[in-house]
C-alpha positions in Angstrom: 15.5 -44.5 -40.1 17.0 -41.9 -37.8 20.3 -40.3 -38.7 20.1 -37.8 -36.3 18.4 -36.9 -33.2 17.5 -33.6 -33.6 14.9 -35.6 -36.4 12.9 -36.7 -33.8 9.7 -34.6 -32.9 10.9 -31.7 -30.9 8.0 -32.2 -28.3 8.8 -36.5 -27.9 12.5 -35.0 -27.4 10.8 -32.5 -24.6 9.0 -35.4 -23.0 12.1 -37.2 -23.0 13.8 -34.0 -21.1 11.1 -33.4 -18.5 10.8 -37.6 -17.8 15.0 -37.6 -17.0 14.7 -34.6 -15.1 11.9 -36.0 -12.0 13.9 -38.6 -11.7 17.2 -39.9 -9.9 17.5 -43.2 -11.7 18.4 -44.0 -14.9 14.9 -43.9 -16.9 14.7 -46.5 -19.8 12.8 -47.4 -22.8 12.1 -47.6 -26.5 11.9 -44.6 -29.0 9.1 -46.6 -31.2 7.9 -45.4 -35.0 4.2 -45.9 -35.5 2.5 -43.9 -38.4 5.9 -41.9 -39.1 6.1 -40.9 -35.8 8.2 -42.0 -32.3 6.3 -42.3 -29.2 8.0 -43.3 -25.8 7.6 -46.3 -24.6 8.9 -46.3 -20.8 10.2 -49.6 -19.5 11.6 -50.7 -15.8 14.8 -50.4 -15.0 16.0 -53.6 -13.6 19.6 -53.2 -13.0 20.9 -53.8 -9.3 21.7 -50.2 -9.5 19.1 -48.2 -11.1 20.6 -44.8 -10.5 24.0 -45.4 -11.9 23.0 -47.6 -14.8 20.1 -49.2 -16.7 19.1 -52.2 -17.8 16.2 -53.9 -19.5 15.2 -57.5 -19.2 15.3 -59.1 -22.4 11.9 -60.4 -22.5 10.1 -56.6 -22.9 13.0 -55.4 -25.5 11.3 -54.2 -28.5 13.3 -54.5 -31.9 10.2 -53.5 -34.1 11.7 -51.3 -37.4 13.1 -47.8 -36.3 13.0 -48.7 -32.9 15.5 -46.8 -30.9 16.8 -47.5 -27.5 16.3 -44.3 -24.7 17.9 -44.1 -21.3 18.7 -41.0 -18.9 22.1 -40.0 -17.2 21.2 -38.0 -13.9 22.3 -35.3 -12.5 25.0 -37.2 -10.2 26.0 -39.3 -13.7 29.4 -36.6 -14.4 30.2 -38.8 -17.7 29.5 -36.9 -20.9 28.3 -39.0 -23.5 28.1 -42.7 -23.5 29.2 -44.9 -20.7 31.1 -48.2 -21.4 27.8 -49.9 -19.7 26.3 -47.9 -22.8 28.3 -49.3 -25.3 28.3 -52.4 -24.2 24.2 -52.1 -24.2 24.3 -51.3 -27.4 26.2 -54.3 -28.8 23.5 -56.9 -27.0 20.6 -54.9 -28.3 22.1 -53.8 -31.5 19.8 -51.1 -32.1 20.6 -47.1 -32.2 21.1 -45.4 -28.6 19.3 -41.7 -27.8 20.8 -41.0 -24.5 19.8 -37.4 -22.5 22.0 -36.4 -19.8 20.8 -34.1 -17.1 23.8 -33.0 -15.8 25.1 -31.3 -19.6 21.5 -30.9 -20.6 21.7 -32.7 -23.6 21.0 -35.4 -25.5 23.7 -38.0 -27.5 22.7 -40.6 -30.4 24.6 -43.5 -31.9 23.2 -45.2 -34.6 24.3 -49.0 -34.8 
């Protein structure tokens, strides 16, 4: 079980950072564990306002063992850390969540 996002592979974190920097919308998906390594399973952000929020279709959600929800906050989102919407989503998914903030150039991790 991941206790801290820094336990994740550095190349995965760099991939998430680059993906986040290249989008004006919030990107989202799951960090899925396979053979003791994580990979990013990018999902379509179905929120009506994907520039400021993320929403993953319940039909597309992944609840496999060790799974982590990931999303980004693009540069125009000034909030530092998780928003109220993010925390509500975490209650729905009941999974750990990792966030990358382009504006702050930081990762944030919240366990359930």
